[in-house]
Every structure is written in structure tokens, then in C-alpha cells.
PLY file of the C-alpha trace (Angstrom):
ply
format ascii 1.0
element vertex 620
property float x
property float y
property float z
element edge 619
property int vertex1
property int vertex2
end_header
0.00 0.00 0.00
1.39 3.41 -0.97
2.15 5.99 1.69
-0.47 8.42 0.37
-3.15 5.70 0.34
-2.19 4.69 3.88
-2.42 8.31 5.00
-5.80 8.66 3.28
-7.15 5.62 5.07
-5.69 6.04 8.54
-5.86 9.77 9.12
-9.68 10.07 9.47
-9.64 7.45 12.19
-6.82 9.21 14.01
-8.71 12.50 13.89
-11.92 10.94 15.16
-10.03 9.13 17.91
-8.50 12.37 19.14
-11.87 14.08 18.87
-13.51 11.35 20.87
-11.97 12.81 24.02
-14.56 15.60 23.86
-17.11 17.29 21.72
-16.86 20.86 20.55
-18.62 24.19 20.99
-16.25 26.53 19.19
-17.46 28.72 16.41
-19.16 26.77 13.65
-17.67 26.88 10.18
-21.10 26.49 8.64
-21.82 29.20 6.09
-25.43 28.67 7.04
-24.66 29.24 10.71
-22.74 32.43 10.08
-25.74 34.02 8.42
-28.02 33.50 11.41
-29.08 36.72 13.07
-31.90 38.20 15.34
-34.76 39.16 13.18
-37.15 41.83 13.41
-39.92 39.49 14.52
-37.70 38.15 17.36
-37.05 41.48 18.76
-39.39 42.74 21.43
-41.86 45.16 19.91
-41.35 48.54 21.55
-44.41 49.62 23.47
-45.77 53.10 23.12
-45.03 55.28 26.11
-48.00 55.49 28.44
-49.10 58.92 29.51
-49.02 59.19 33.21
-52.47 59.76 34.68
-53.13 63.12 36.28
-52.79 62.71 40.03
-56.14 62.73 41.71
-56.76 65.58 44.12
-59.93 64.02 45.41
-60.12 63.54 49.17
-62.94 61.28 50.36
-65.42 63.33 52.40
-66.30 62.01 55.81
-69.33 63.68 57.30
-69.08 64.26 61.03
-71.20 62.18 63.29
-74.13 64.36 64.37
-75.59 61.82 66.74
-76.06 63.27 70.25
-74.03 61.81 73.04
-76.05 60.18 75.82
-74.88 59.04 79.19
-74.03 55.37 79.42
-77.16 53.27 79.91
-79.51 56.10 78.91
-81.36 56.53 75.63
-82.44 60.13 76.31
-80.38 63.23 76.87
-80.06 64.52 80.41
-82.54 67.13 81.47
-81.40 70.62 80.68
-78.54 69.51 78.45
-78.98 70.64 74.86
-78.24 68.34 72.03
-75.21 69.50 70.13
-75.46 69.45 66.35
-71.97 69.20 64.87
-71.23 70.06 61.28
-73.53 70.51 58.36
-74.61 68.45 55.44
-72.05 68.36 52.62
-73.20 69.65 49.25
-70.79 68.75 46.40
-70.12 71.31 43.74
-71.35 70.68 40.25
-68.55 70.07 37.68
-67.34 73.15 35.88
-67.54 71.46 32.49
-71.14 70.27 32.91
-73.42 72.42 35.11
-75.93 70.29 36.88
-79.26 71.16 38.31
-79.28 70.85 42.09
-81.89 71.21 44.80
-83.47 74.62 45.01
-81.98 75.01 48.40
-79.25 73.34 50.28
-80.35 71.15 53.10
-79.90 73.21 56.17
-78.23 71.95 59.27
-80.90 70.47 61.51
-80.91 70.68 65.25
-82.14 67.34 66.52
-85.02 67.57 68.96
-87.15 64.95 70.49
-90.85 64.26 70.89
-93.44 66.91 70.22
-90.92 69.73 70.16
-90.02 68.78 66.60
-91.70 70.93 63.97
-91.17 70.02 60.34
-92.17 72.22 57.44
-91.87 70.37 54.13
-90.08 72.26 51.41
-91.17 72.41 47.79
-90.05 69.46 45.74
-86.81 70.21 43.93
-86.67 70.54 40.20
-85.53 67.22 38.76
-83.38 67.12 35.64
-84.88 65.61 32.52
-81.92 63.29 32.19
-83.01 59.95 33.72
-81.28 58.56 36.76
-80.21 55.05 35.81
-79.96 53.85 39.38
-82.40 51.44 40.96
-83.96 52.75 44.18
-83.04 51.22 47.45
-83.78 52.35 50.94
-80.79 53.20 53.00
-83.12 53.66 55.94
-84.18 50.05 55.52
-80.71 48.88 56.38
-79.19 48.30 52.92
-75.75 49.82 53.17
-72.94 49.90 50.65
-70.68 46.87 51.15
-67.77 47.34 53.48
-69.27 50.35 55.31
-69.94 50.23 59.07
-73.54 50.11 60.14
-74.34 53.02 62.47
-77.48 53.76 64.38
-79.44 56.70 63.02
-80.40 59.41 65.48
-83.80 59.48 63.83
-86.47 56.87 63.31
-88.19 57.09 59.97
-91.97 56.95 59.97
-92.05 54.86 56.82
-89.57 52.54 55.12
-89.39 54.85 52.12
-88.90 58.05 54.06
-85.71 60.03 53.70
-83.29 59.61 56.58
-82.80 63.34 56.55
-86.40 64.12 57.49
-88.62 61.65 59.33
-92.14 61.26 57.91
-91.12 63.21 54.81
-92.15 61.95 51.42
-89.19 60.81 49.36
-88.53 63.24 46.53
-85.35 61.69 45.12
-84.25 58.13 44.69
-81.11 56.69 46.17
-78.83 54.77 43.80
-79.72 51.14 43.26
-76.22 49.76 43.40
-74.07 49.45 46.43
-71.86 52.19 44.99
-72.98 55.77 45.67
-74.17 57.76 42.69
-71.36 60.13 41.78
-73.30 61.75 38.99
-72.79 61.61 35.24
-69.59 63.19 33.95
-71.59 64.69 31.12
-74.16 66.44 33.38
-77.93 66.25 33.31
-78.58 63.87 36.23
-79.33 64.97 39.76
-76.57 64.30 42.22
-77.53 63.00 45.65
-75.55 64.43 48.55
-73.64 61.90 50.62
-75.53 60.34 53.49
-74.82 61.84 56.84
-72.68 59.64 58.99
-71.34 57.59 56.11
-67.98 57.72 54.38
-67.41 57.35 50.68
-63.93 55.84 50.41
-64.31 54.08 47.09
-64.87 55.38 43.54
-67.69 54.36 41.19
-67.71 50.83 39.84
-65.15 50.44 37.06
-63.24 53.60 38.01
-59.48 52.82 38.27
-57.95 53.53 41.62
-56.05 56.79 41.71
-57.83 58.22 38.66
-59.94 61.39 38.75
-63.58 60.76 39.59
-66.09 61.26 36.78
-67.67 64.31 38.37
-64.44 65.89 39.46
-62.80 68.43 37.17
-62.89 68.54 33.37
-62.95 65.28 31.44
-59.64 64.43 29.72
-59.73 62.71 26.36
-56.81 61.00 24.54
-55.04 63.23 22.10
-56.12 62.48 18.53
-53.50 60.55 16.59
-51.90 62.39 13.74
-52.25 60.72 10.34
-49.06 58.87 9.48
-47.18 59.61 6.31
-46.30 56.96 3.78
-42.69 57.18 4.95
-43.67 56.21 8.49
-45.85 53.36 7.29
-42.95 51.99 5.23
-40.48 52.43 8.09
-38.34 54.93 6.20
-38.34 57.28 9.13
-36.25 54.83 11.16
-33.60 53.27 8.93
-31.06 50.83 10.37
-27.57 50.32 8.98
-25.00 47.60 9.55
-21.31 47.58 8.69
-19.05 44.65 9.48
-15.92 43.08 8.13
-12.87 40.95 8.67
-9.20 41.31 7.77
-6.60 38.54 7.82
-2.86 38.66 7.20
-0.43 35.76 7.29
3.11 34.72 6.51
4.57 31.24 6.10
7.79 29.42 5.44
6.96 26.63 2.97
8.93 23.63 1.79
7.75 21.88 -1.42
8.77 18.64 -3.10
7.46 18.06 -6.63
8.53 16.95 -10.13
10.21 19.59 -12.27
7.41 19.85 -14.83
4.71 20.90 -12.37
2.77 24.12 -12.71
3.10 26.38 -9.70
5.75 27.34 -7.17
9.29 26.01 -7.25
10.81 23.34 -5.04
12.66 23.91 -1.78
11.90 26.73 0.68
9.92 29.86 -0.04
8.35 32.71 1.85
4.63 33.04 1.22
2.22 35.77 2.25
-1.55 35.94 2.19
-4.08 38.68 2.77
-7.85 38.47 2.84
-10.37 41.26 3.49
-14.16 41.31 3.43
-16.54 44.21 4.07
-20.33 43.97 4.24
-22.82 46.85 4.37
-26.56 46.66 4.89
-29.34 49.23 5.17
-32.86 48.20 6.14
-36.22 49.51 7.30
-38.91 47.86 9.41
-42.56 48.52 8.66
-45.26 48.79 11.31
-46.33 45.26 10.38
-42.91 43.87 11.33
-41.51 43.38 7.81
-37.84 44.18 7.35
-36.54 45.02 3.90
-33.38 46.53 2.56
-30.20 46.27 0.52
-27.07 44.21 1.17
-23.66 44.76 -0.40
-20.45 42.80 0.22
-17.03 43.08 -1.38
-13.93 40.98 -0.97
-10.26 41.39 -1.85
-7.49 38.81 -1.56
-3.80 38.32 -2.11
-3.14 34.62 -2.75
-0.34 34.04 -5.22
-1.07 30.50 -6.36
-4.69 30.39 -7.46
-7.71 32.25 -8.77
-10.59 30.81 -6.86
-10.67 27.15 -5.95
-9.05 24.66 -8.34
-6.52 25.61 -10.99
-3.99 24.24 -13.42
-2.30 20.87 -12.81
0.58 19.12 -14.62
0.48 18.97 -18.42
-1.84 16.26 -19.68
-3.20 17.22 -23.12
-6.33 15.49 -24.41
-4.33 14.09 -27.34
-2.73 11.66 -24.89
-4.79 8.65 -23.90
-5.97 8.99 -20.32
-5.83 12.81 -20.30
-8.87 15.06 -20.27
-9.50 18.28 -22.11
-12.45 19.10 -19.83
-12.77 21.33 -16.80
-15.11 20.22 -14.05
-17.74 22.68 -12.84
-17.40 21.91 -9.12
-13.67 21.21 -8.73
-12.40 23.64 -11.43
-9.22 21.58 -11.98
-7.84 21.19 -15.53
-4.66 19.94 -17.23
-4.37 21.93 -20.45
-4.32 25.62 -21.36
-3.10 28.73 -19.59
-2.72 29.09 -15.87
-5.30 31.56 -14.51
-3.70 32.08 -11.09
-3.38 35.74 -10.05
-1.61 37.42 -7.16
-4.46 39.80 -6.34
-8.18 39.79 -7.03
-11.22 41.68 -5.82
-14.91 41.06 -6.42
-18.36 42.29 -5.45
-19.74 39.08 -3.99
-23.11 40.31 -2.77
-25.55 42.86 -4.19
-29.13 41.93 -3.41
-32.36 43.21 -1.93
-34.06 41.26 0.82
-37.36 40.92 2.66
-37.41 39.36 6.13
-40.52 38.39 8.04
-41.86 35.82 10.47
-42.54 33.62 7.44
-38.93 33.56 6.25
-36.40 35.53 4.21
-36.43 36.30 0.50
-33.41 37.68 -1.38
-33.18 38.73 -5.01
-29.85 39.49 -6.65
-26.21 38.48 -6.36
-25.80 36.17 -3.39
-25.04 32.62 -2.24
-27.43 29.84 -3.21
-29.45 27.66 -0.86
-27.11 24.67 -1.26
-24.16 26.77 -0.08
-26.10 28.33 2.80
-26.99 24.87 4.11
-23.46 23.43 3.85
-21.23 22.57 6.78
-17.47 22.23 6.87
-15.07 20.90 9.47
-14.81 23.41 12.35
-11.66 25.49 12.53
-10.35 28.49 14.47
-7.98 29.67 11.74
-8.34 31.48 8.43
-6.80 28.40 6.84
-8.07 24.86 7.13
-7.81 21.39 5.66
-10.93 22.10 3.57
-12.95 25.07 2.32
-9.95 27.27 3.05
-10.22 30.86 1.80
-6.42 31.10 1.51
-3.64 28.63 0.80
0.06 28.94 1.67
1.12 25.85 -0.31
-0.76 26.35 -3.58
-1.91 22.69 -3.45
-5.27 23.04 -1.69
-7.72 20.60 -3.34
-10.51 19.88 -0.81
-13.86 21.60 -0.53
-17.16 20.28 0.81
-19.45 23.31 0.42
-22.06 22.85 -2.30
-21.54 26.09 -4.27
-23.27 25.03 -7.49
-24.21 28.56 -8.57
-21.62 30.61 -6.70
-22.49 34.32 -6.57
-24.67 34.27 -9.67
-27.84 36.37 -9.58
-30.71 34.39 -8.12
-33.81 34.40 -5.96
-33.56 32.62 -2.61
-36.03 31.76 0.14
-35.10 30.48 3.59
-37.74 29.56 6.14
-37.66 30.45 9.82
-36.69 27.79 12.34
-39.72 25.51 12.61
-41.11 22.85 14.97
-38.44 23.27 17.63
-40.99 23.59 20.44
-43.26 20.87 19.07
-40.88 18.01 18.25
-37.72 19.17 20.02
-35.75 19.52 16.78
-35.43 22.79 14.91
-36.09 22.50 11.18
-35.12 25.05 8.56
-35.50 24.88 4.79
-34.13 26.85 1.88
-34.55 26.92 -1.89
-33.05 29.06 -4.64
-33.12 29.43 -8.40
-30.51 30.97 -10.70
-30.85 31.52 -14.44
-27.13 30.87 -14.96
-24.18 29.65 -12.91
-21.67 31.89 -14.68
-20.12 34.05 -11.98
-16.71 34.87 -10.64
-15.82 35.55 -7.04
-12.65 35.28 -5.03
-13.15 31.59 -4.17
-15.45 30.74 -7.09
-14.82 31.59 -10.73
-16.41 29.65 -13.60
-17.11 32.28 -16.26
-13.67 32.38 -17.86
-13.04 30.55 -21.12
-9.61 29.03 -21.76
-8.37 28.18 -25.25
-8.30 24.44 -25.93
-10.43 23.65 -22.86
-14.10 22.70 -22.73
-16.20 23.46 -19.69
-19.89 22.85 -18.97
-22.22 25.84 -19.27
-24.74 25.38 -16.49
-28.07 27.22 -16.39
-31.46 26.89 -14.66
-29.80 25.98 -11.37
-32.18 24.80 -8.67
-30.84 24.39 -5.12
-32.40 23.15 -1.89
-31.14 22.83 1.66
-32.31 21.41 4.98
-30.91 22.03 8.46
-31.81 20.21 11.68
-30.58 21.20 15.12
-31.16 20.12 18.69
-29.71 21.20 22.04
-30.00 18.72 24.89
-30.47 19.40 28.58
-26.85 18.52 29.32
-25.71 21.30 26.97
-24.70 19.14 24.00
-25.80 20.57 20.64
-26.23 18.74 17.35
-26.62 20.28 13.90
-27.04 18.42 10.64
-27.38 19.82 7.13
-28.28 18.40 3.73
-28.02 20.14 0.35
-28.85 19.37 -3.25
-28.23 21.24 -6.50
-29.15 20.55 -10.10
-28.47 22.54 -13.27
-28.92 22.04 -17.00
-25.93 21.90 -19.35
-26.75 23.95 -22.45
-23.64 23.69 -24.70
-24.22 20.06 -25.68
-20.54 19.18 -26.16
-19.50 15.56 -25.88
-18.54 14.48 -22.39
-20.70 17.11 -20.67
-23.79 16.42 -18.58
-26.36 18.17 -16.42
-24.92 19.13 -13.06
-25.94 17.25 -9.92
-24.34 17.65 -6.52
-25.15 16.48 -3.00
-23.79 17.57 0.34
-24.18 16.70 4.01
-22.63 17.84 7.26
-22.75 17.07 10.97
-21.49 19.13 13.89
-21.53 18.29 17.61
-20.84 20.73 20.38
-20.31 20.16 24.09
-18.70 22.56 26.50
-15.47 23.89 25.00
-15.33 21.24 22.28
-16.61 21.11 18.71
-16.44 18.05 16.48
-17.69 18.03 12.92
-17.36 16.73 9.43
-18.91 17.09 5.99
-19.15 15.41 2.61
-19.70 16.52 -1.00
-20.44 14.48 -4.11
-20.72 16.10 -7.56
-20.69 14.81 -11.11
-18.80 18.00 -12.05
-21.21 18.54 -14.95
-19.42 15.70 -16.77
-20.39 12.21 -17.89
-17.26 10.70 -16.35
-15.51 13.01 -13.94
-17.01 12.93 -10.44
-15.57 15.02 -7.65
-15.82 13.67 -4.09
-14.54 15.26 -0.90
-14.93 14.87 2.84
-13.38 16.39 5.94
-13.30 16.11 9.72
-12.16 18.48 12.41
-12.11 19.19 16.11
-11.57 22.37 18.10
-11.05 22.99 21.80
-11.41 26.51 23.13
-11.55 26.67 26.93
-11.01 30.43 26.93
-9.00 32.93 24.96
-6.63 30.10 24.02
-7.86 27.64 21.40
-6.62 24.56 19.54
-7.76 23.21 16.17
-7.04 20.08 14.11
-8.46 19.35 10.62
-8.17 16.72 7.95
-9.53 16.70 4.38
-9.56 14.28 1.46
-10.62 14.77 -2.17
-10.73 12.82 -5.43
-11.33 14.23 -8.91
-11.83 11.54 -11.53
-11.68 14.02 -14.40
-7.98 14.75 -13.82
-7.11 11.65 -11.76
-6.39 13.78 -8.68
-6.17 12.50 -5.12
-5.37 14.85 -2.26
-4.90 14.56 1.50
-4.25 17.56 3.70
-4.18 18.47 7.38
-3.86 21.59 9.54
-2.98 21.96 13.20
-3.00 25.34 14.90
-3.20 27.34 18.11
-5.04 30.65 18.48
-5.37 33.34 21.12
-8.08 35.99 21.19
-7.49 39.60 22.16
-11.05 40.93 22.05
-11.68 41.44 18.31
-8.14 40.50 17.33
-7.01 36.87 16.95
-3.43 35.70 16.67
-2.71 32.19 15.42
0.09 29.90 14.41
0.22 26.40 13.02
1.32 23.93 10.37
-0.32 23.09 7.03
0.49 19.86 5.21
-0.72 18.83 1.73
0.04 15.69 -0.27
-1.62 15.13 -3.63
-1.16 13.01 -6.75
-2.27 13.69 -10.32
-1.40 12.37 -13.76
1.14 14.17 -15.95
3.54 13.57 -18.78
7.11 12.59 -18.01
9.14 11.97 -21.19
5.89 11.68 -23.16
4.58 8.96 -20.83
1.54 9.46 -18.61
2.84 9.13 -15.07
1.37 9.74 -11.59
3.10 12.77 -10.11
3.33 13.44 -6.39
3.34 16.88 -4.81
3.91 17.58 -1.14
4.22 20.82 0.79
4.60 21.82 4.43
4.05 25.37 5.70
4.73 26.81 9.14
2.67 29.98 9.40
1.72 32.88 11.63
-1.43 34.87 11.02
-3.57 37.56 12.57
-7.16 38.57 11.97
-9.38 41.43 13.05
-13.18 41.63 13.08
-15.39 44.66 13.37
0 1
1 2
2 3
3 4
4 5
5 6
6 7
7 8
8 9
9 10
10 11
11 12
12 13
13 14
14 15
15 16
16 17
17 18
18 19
19 20
20 21
21 22
22 23
23 24
24 25
25 26
26 27
27 28
28 29
29 30
30 31
31 32
32 33
33 34
34 35
35 36
36 37
37 38
38 39
39 40
40 41
41 42
42 43
43 44
44 45
45 46
46 47
47 48
48 49
49 50
50 51
51 52
52 53
53 54
54 55
55 56
56 57
57 58
58 59
59 60
60 61
61 62
62 63
63 64
64 65
65 66
66 67
67 68
68 69
69 70
70 71
71 72
72 73
73 74
74 75
75 76
76 77
77 78
78 79
79 80
80 81
81 82
82 83
83 84
84 85
85 86
86 87
87 88
88 89
89 90
90 91
91 92
92 93
93 94
94 95
95 96
96 97
97 98
98 99
99 100
100 101
101 102
102 103
103 104
104 105
105 106
106 107
107 108
108 109
109 110
110 111
111 112
112 113
113 114
114 115
115 116
116 117
117 118
118 119
119 120
120 121
121 122
122 123
123 124
124 125
125 126
126 127
127 128
128 129
129 130
130 131
131 132
132 133
133 134
134 135
135 136
136 137
137 138
138 139
139 140
140 141
141 142
142 143
143 144
144 145
145 146
146 147
147 148
148 149
149 150
150 151
151 152
152 153
153 154
154 155
155 156
156 157
157 158
158 159
159 160
160 161
161 162
162 163
163 164
164 165
165 166
166 167
167 168
168 169
169 170
170 171
171 172
172 173
173 174
174 175
175 176
176 177
177 178
178 179
179 180
180 181
181 182
182 183
183 184
184 185
185 186
186 187
187 188
188 189
189 190
190 191
191 192
192 193
193 194
194 195
195 196
196 197
197 198
198 199
199 200
200 201
201 202
202 203
203 204
204 205
205 206
206 207
207 208
208 209
209 210
210 211
211 212
212 213
213 214
214 215
215 216
216 217
217 218
218 219
219 220
220 221
221 222
222 223
223 224
224 225
225 226
226 227
227 228
228 229
229 230
230 231
231 232
232 233
233 234
234 235
235 236
236 237
237 238
238 239
239 240
240 241
241 242
242 243
243 244
244 245
245 246
246 247
247 248
248 249
249 250
250 251
251 252
252 253
253 254
254 255
255 256
256 257
257 258
258 259
259 260
260 261
261 262
262 263
263 264
264 265
265 266
266 267
267 268
268 269
269 270
270 271
271 272
272 273
273 274
274 275
275 276
276 277
277 278
278 279
279 280
280 281
281 282
282 283
283 284
284 285
285 286
286 287
287 288
288 289
289 290
290 291
291 292
292 293
293 294
294 295
295 296
296 297
297 298
298 299
299 300
300 301
301 302
302 303
303 304
304 305
305 306
306 307
307 308
308 309
309 310
310 311
311 312
312 313
313 314
314 315
315 316
316 317
317 318
318 319
319 320
320 321
321 322
322 323
323 324
324 325
325 326
326 327
327 328
328 329
329 330
330 331
331 332
332 333
333 334
334 335
335 336
336 337
337 338
338 339
339 340
340 341
341 342
342 343
343 344
344 345
345 346
346 347
347 348
348 349
349 350
350 351
351 352
352 353
353 354
354 355
355 356
356 357
357 358
358 359
359 360
360 361
361 362
362 363
363 364
364 365
365 366
366 367
367 368
368 369
369 370
370 371
371 372
372 373
373 374
374 375
375 376
376 377
377 378
378 379
379 380
380 381
381 382
382 383
383 384
384 385
385 386
386 387
387 388
388 389
389 390
390 391
391 392
392 393
393 394
394 395
395 396
396 397
397 398
398 399
399 400
400 401
401 402
402 403
403 404
404 405
405 406
406 407
407 408
408 409
409 410
410 411
411 412
412 413
413 414
414 415
415 416
416 417
417 418
418 419
419 420
420 421
421 422
422 423
423 424
424 425
425 426
426 427
427 428
428 429
429 430
430 431
431 432
432 433
433 434
434 435
435 436
436 437
437 438
438 439
439 440
440 441
441 442
442 443
443 444
444 445
445 446
446 447
447 448
448 449
449 450
450 451
451 452
452 453
453 454
454 455
455 456
456 457
457 458
458 459
459 460
460 461
461 462
462 463
463 464
464 465
465 466
466 467
467 468
468 469
469 470
470 471
471 472
472 473
473 474
474 475
475 476
476 477
477 478
478 479
479 480
480 481
481 482
482 483
483 484
484 485
485 486
486 487
487 488
488 489
489 490
490 491
491 492
492 493
493 494
494 495
495 496
496 497
497 498
498 499
499 500
500 501
501 502
502 503
503 504
504 505
505 506
506 507
507 508
508 509
509 510
510 511
511 512
512 513
513 514
514 515
515 516
516 517
517 518
518 519
519 520
520 521
521 522
522 523
523 524
524 525
525 526
526 527
527 528
528 529
529 530
530 531
531 532
532 533
533 534
534 535
535 536
536 537
537 538
538 539
539 540
540 541
541 542
542 543
543 544
544 545
545 546
546 547
547 548
548 549
549 550
550 551
551 552
552 553
553 554
554 555
555 556
556 557
557 558
558 559
559 560
560 561
561 562
562 563
563 564
564 565
565 566
566 567
567 568
568 569
569 570
570 571
571 572
572 573
573 574
574 575
575 576
576 577
577 578
578 579
579 580
580 581
581 582
582 583
583 584
584 585
585 586
586 587
587 588
588 589
589 590
590 591
591 592
592 593
593 594
594 595
595 596
596 597
597 598
598 599
599 600
600 601
601 602
602 603
603 604
604 605
605 606
606 607
607 608
608 609
609 610
610 611
611 612
612 613
613 614
614 615
615 616
616 617
617 618
618 619
């Protein structure tokens, strides 16, 4: 068994064995996970400020007790001692905003007398307002008191049950309120107000009146201020725009040793100093309507210095299609080829996002230049570094050959829908779906570039790209989290050249987190848009981050049948966080084999590279 085949077979088991000592919770490398954010419908809806109620100046009136004081054991006053009449009957003032008709005269203070000395002259009946009194009559003299009030003996004895307690044997001219609550009068005027009963307190407001609020017949009535009509700008949320600006910068340097045949394309043998730089800036402006819809514009640009490639893939050793066993085709997913010019560039910059979006409780919709659903629902092995054993944005060695993200349409213009997280409370597992459609897959970004034609090389032209993704996640009571993703993409090949086929690609990923540990892996299978040229890749990784200090270990493997490529690579690194700044160091190792001509004979060619690197990154 060859050394590379032994490494390919044994390394995944070594990684998983090391990872078995713990599960991970470091930052996920899922592109889907990095796009999660708090939506407008998750945010607490701000409540309108409540106008403080005007403090009530009402003081409950307590009429003085006018009952005469008798000696203990006697029911009649002592001879020669006059009965003292304290106080007078309280007559409330009519509200200023609604004048009310009152009795023609105020009830005068009465000096209690006994027996035949009492002379009573009935007064004319008062004028009663035409506004009906909605109370039901009860007789306070009959003993029906408002609830909660003390029962006191009246100094007078009424001649009839319906007589007024203010004047014995007097015909009742007004009705007492029917409810246990005293009649406080109508706030709009018109009804006759009954003075409080002598000897009783009125400590509680009318039924339904909030405690501490002004009484209906006290002071002018306050009404809520009329709402001003809202402009179309307010209804659309344009009066309260939100902006977001974020980005990331990474710089790195490495000392790299390479061992390869002399006819290889790329860097020379022996030692070299390699530098990388990667910068990404994203800007977003959005508005939230009164109905909770968020809409806006998103822009993202990226620039990179990476001397040995233009996007993923690139030129391998010479293997022209005129030689049996060599291919003159370029796969859509892997982007590796063996004939034609080398497209690697030192520096490149691209606008990778320019789309409008609509976010709601029913999901997100984007239209424009953006990632497809298959990419959004792809997972990769977790890592703490800007470089990894798969899906690495930069490469010190120039031999990186492993990717597991399903980027079938890249940054091509498309329409995408992603659902909210569903069913988490019902079945205990969060479910999220996504679909997208792109007219064409021709686009070029920093890590993805398929729209460049090369003389002497045939590539599939993919259009009508449909993508779908599914994500499941669950967090257990012990703190362990599990996330799984599945993705699918299909596109039609329109050129019709021999050897080309409709594109189909599948992806899956799994990530476990527990405490300071994260363990994950992913897999990608694509037919490359070719009849015979599948690309297959998988990876595994583990991170441990107990604090500011973190450790990461990754392994990746890939096979491209179109160019007979096999690659194994690994990365080990240590990081330390200083707030928004991260410093890291580690080792990258790549070993790959592909077919090439040596003396006119097709021969497997081995390439190996080892880089010791230091890098720093800053987020804002």
C-alpha cells in the first residue's frame, strides 16, 4: 500500500479518535450558521409610552357624626342639656364642564329635637333634571348599606320605610342609587346628584373607576389626544432606517517547503516565503414597517492576495487530451484542468453580494447576487484559523484541493427563500428549509470563478440551477448541541458538447458541540457537470477553546476523476483571542497526486508541501 493511500485511510480514524476525548462548541464553520441573526420578529416590539395619569386631588369626604351623646345606659339626653349638632350636610359642587341642576336650596343643618318639640315644614319638591337617573332605588333607611361600610345607628327613626333619613315622615322626593356604589353623577351632566348620606364615608370610587384616577364628576374630562395621520414614509419604516457595517481582515506569513517533479505548474521546489491577505466588508441598510416586515439592501465586497490560485481549483501538470488517459475538460465543481493557460493571479477583488431582501416571520427572501441555498446549508469541518484542511479561503502551499461546500451557482444572480426555524418547540428539533433558483451559474468571485473561457479547454455551461437545503438542530439538557445539514443542486448543461452532462451535486454535514469542544465533518459528491468526472470530498475536524486560548485540528480528502487527482491535507494550529483581534500559528500539510507527462509517458506525479505559518485577523 502506498504511503499516500495509507495516509488517506488512517488519518480520518486518528482524527476521530482524538476528537472522541470531547465534543466541541467553538465557532461553527457552517456558512449557514454564520448568516443567522436576530430578526425583526424576534425582537421585542417597543411599546408606546404610556401617559401618566393626572394625580387625583380628590379627598374622600367624611361627614361628622351628628348623633347626640347620651350618658351610658340612657337613651335620652339629660334634662337641661342641649343636644349638640356638629357640622352641616355636605353639598358637592357641580362640575365646571357640565353644570348640573341641584336642589333649590341646600339642606340646612338640623338641630335634633325629640318628641313633640319637633316641627317640620316640608319644602317644595326640587326641580328634577330631565336626564333619567339610571340607578335602581333602594332604601338606606331600611338597612341596605354599601358593602364594606360600618352600620351606624341613626339618630332618627323614619316613619315609613321609604322616608328620607334626613327628614322623618317626609315623602321621598329623590331616589337613592340602586347599586351598592354611591351615585357620583354623570360626567356629562344632566342627572341629579344626591348628597352623601350623613354619617357615612365614601372611600371608594364608582364601579369600574381605576384607583387613583380622577372621579367622573371631578374636574374637566380628559380625552386621549387624537392621533396624527401617518405619512407613507412612516408606514414603510423609512423614518427609522437601520444600517449595519461589518468586516474581517486577515494577514499571514509562512515558510513553505515543497517537493514536486520539475514539470509541475506552480511554485518552485525547496523553501519559499509566502504571504496571504484576505479582506471582506459587508454593508446593509434596512427599514422595518409597522407590520414587522424588514426590507433593505445588502452589499459585500472581498479582496485577496493569494499568489497560487484564482478561486478554488486551478492548473495541474500537463496532460493534453491528445494523450490517452488525459482530459481536455474542466469540471464545474472542482475547477481543476490539465491543459491551457494558468489563470492564477496574485491579487483579485470582487463584489460578492448585491441583493435586496425581505425578512418576516414567514422567512427571508433575497433577489440578486448572493449565495445559493445549497451553499447556505453546507457545513465544513470546524476550525479556528483562516486556513483549514478544507474550504480554506487562503492557501500557503498552492496545493489546496478539498472543498465540501455545495456552491453550485456561486455568486450568480438568483432568488432565494429560507424559512424560519420551525417545529423546535413541538418536536424538540429545529427545522429550517431553503430553496433558490438561478438563471445561470456563470459568476466569478474570489473563491469561485467559472465564467472564464480558456483556449483548448471545454467546460460545462450550467443554467437553470435549482438548489435546496435542509438544516436540523437540537440542544439537549446537558448542553450538548447537534446540527445536521443536507443540500442538493441541479443545473442544466446547455452547450451540448460531448462528455458534458447536467450538473448534480449532493452535500451533508454534521457538527456536535459540548462545553469547549466542537467536532464536525462534511461530505460533497458532484458529477462536475461531466459524464465521467465525479468530484468527491470529505473532511473532519475538532476544536477545543476553553477560553481565549484555542486549539484546532483538521483533515480533508478529495478525489477528482476528471484529472485523476487525489489529495490529503491536514492543519494543526493554536489561536489566542485579544477581544476582536485573533493571533494564530500552526502547520499546514498537503500531499496530492495527479497524472502528468514525463518523457511523453503518462505518469502519476506526487506533490507535497509543508508550511509553518503565523497569522492575525481582526473583526469589526
